[in-house]
C-alpha positions in Angstrom: 106.2 118.0 109.5 105.3 120.6 106.8 107.2 118.5 104.2 104.9 115.6 104.9 101.8 117.7 104.5 103.0 119.2 101.2 103.9 115.8 99.9 100.4 114.5 100.8 98.8 117.4 99.0 100.9 116.9 95.9 100.1 113.2 95.8 96.4 114.0 95.4 97.0 115.9 92.0 97.4 113.2 89.3 98.2 115.6 86.4 99.2 119.3 86.1 99.1 121.6 83.1 101.6 124.5 83.7 101.1 128.1 83.2 102.8 128.2 79.7 100.9 125.1 78.4 98.3 125.4 75.6 96.2 122.3 74.8 93.2 121.7 72.5 91.3 118.5 72.6 89.5 116.2 74.9 90.6 115.3 78.5 89.4 112.2 80.4 90.9 111.3 83.8 90.4 109.8 87.2 91.7 111.6 90.3 92.5 115.3 90.5 93.8 117.4 87.7 95.0 121.1 87.9 95.2 123.3 84.9 97.2 126.6 85.1 97.6 127.1 81.4 95.1 127.4 78.5 92.8 124.5 77.5 90.2 124.4 74.8 87.8 121.4 74.2 86.1 119.0 76.5 86.7 117.6 80.0 85.1 114.5 81.3 85.7 113.1 84.8 83.8 111.9 87.9 86.6 113.4 90.0 88.0 116.9 90.6 89.1 119.5 88.1 91.0 122.5 89.5 91.6 125.7 87.4 94.4 127.6 88.8 94.7 131.5 89.0 96.4 131.6 85.6 94.2 128.9 84.1 91.8 129.7 81.2 89.4 127.1 79.8 87.1 127.4 76.9 85.4 124.1 77.3 82.4 121.9 77.9 83.1 120.4 81.4 81.5 117.4 83.0 83.0 116.6 86.4 82.3 115.6 89.9 83.8 118.8 91.5 85.0 121.9 89.6 87.1 124.4 91.5 87.7 127.7 89.6 90.4 130.2 90.6 91.0 131.4 87.1 88.7 131.7 84.0 86.2 129.4 82.4 84.1 130.0 79.3 81.6 127.3 78.5 79.1 124.9 80.0 79.7 123.1 83.3 77.9 120.0 84.7 79.1 118.9 88.2 77.7 115.9 90.0 79.0 117.2 93.4 79.7 120.9 93.4 81.2 124.0 91.7 83.4 126.5 93.5 84.1 130.0 92.1 86.8 131.6 94.1 87.7 135.3 94.5 89.2 137.0 91.3 87.9 134.2 89.1 85.5 134.6 86.2 83.0 132.0 84.9 81.1 132.8 81.7 78.6 130.2 80.8 76.0 127.9 82.2 76.3 125.6 85.3 74.3 122.6 86.3 75.3 121.4 89.8 73.6 120.4 93.1 75.8 122.8 95.1 77.4 126.2 94.1 79.9 128.3 96.2 80.8 131.7 94.9 83.4 133.6 97.0 83.3 137.3 97.3 84.9 138.8 94.2 84.2 135.8 92.0 82.1 136.4 88.9 79.4 134.1 87.4 78.0 135.5 84.1 75.5 132.9 83.0 72.8 130.6 84.5 72.9 128.0 87.2 70.5 125.1 87.4 70.5 123.5 90.9 67.1 121.7 90.6 68.6 118.3 90.2 66.1 117.5 87.5 67.3 115.8 84.3 67.3 118.8 81.9 69.6 119.4 79.0 72.0 122.2 79.7 71.9 125.0 77.0 75.3 125.6 75.5 76.7 129.0 75.5 75.9 131.0 72.3 78.9 133.1 71.0 78.1 136.8 70.6 78.6 136.7 66.8 76.1 133.9 66.5 73.5 135.9 68.6 73.9 138.9 66.4 73.4 136.8 63.2 70.1 135.3 64.6 68.8 138.8 65.6 69.7 140.3 62.2 68.2 137.5 60.2 64.8 137.7 61.9 62.0 139.4 59.9 60.8 142.8 61.3 57.2 143.3 62.0 55.7 146.4 60.5 
């Protein structure tokens, strides 16, 4: 009985990036993909992206559902929902009609749940922010 249940769950995941995997680039897919390694780039899907406990994404993500159990740095746009589970960390901006943050999960950024068509602001790297501040003229 439990083997059938496990087989059914594994059939749902179309692709898997293991813990020791490092990938840079663009990822487009249908179905459910789980990432437990390091990914840097862009992700585009209308389906589900799962970031496992050891997963670390530095990416611009556009998906139907985003489930984070690891770490994400970047912008996320979800058409259905975003889930941030315990012991996970999200640094960046989220646009989604639904957001679930489990106790112990961290969101360091903004979340737009208005449903209005607005452009999401990309995450500014700290060194870029410092350059902008230091280049502004001082008033005296």
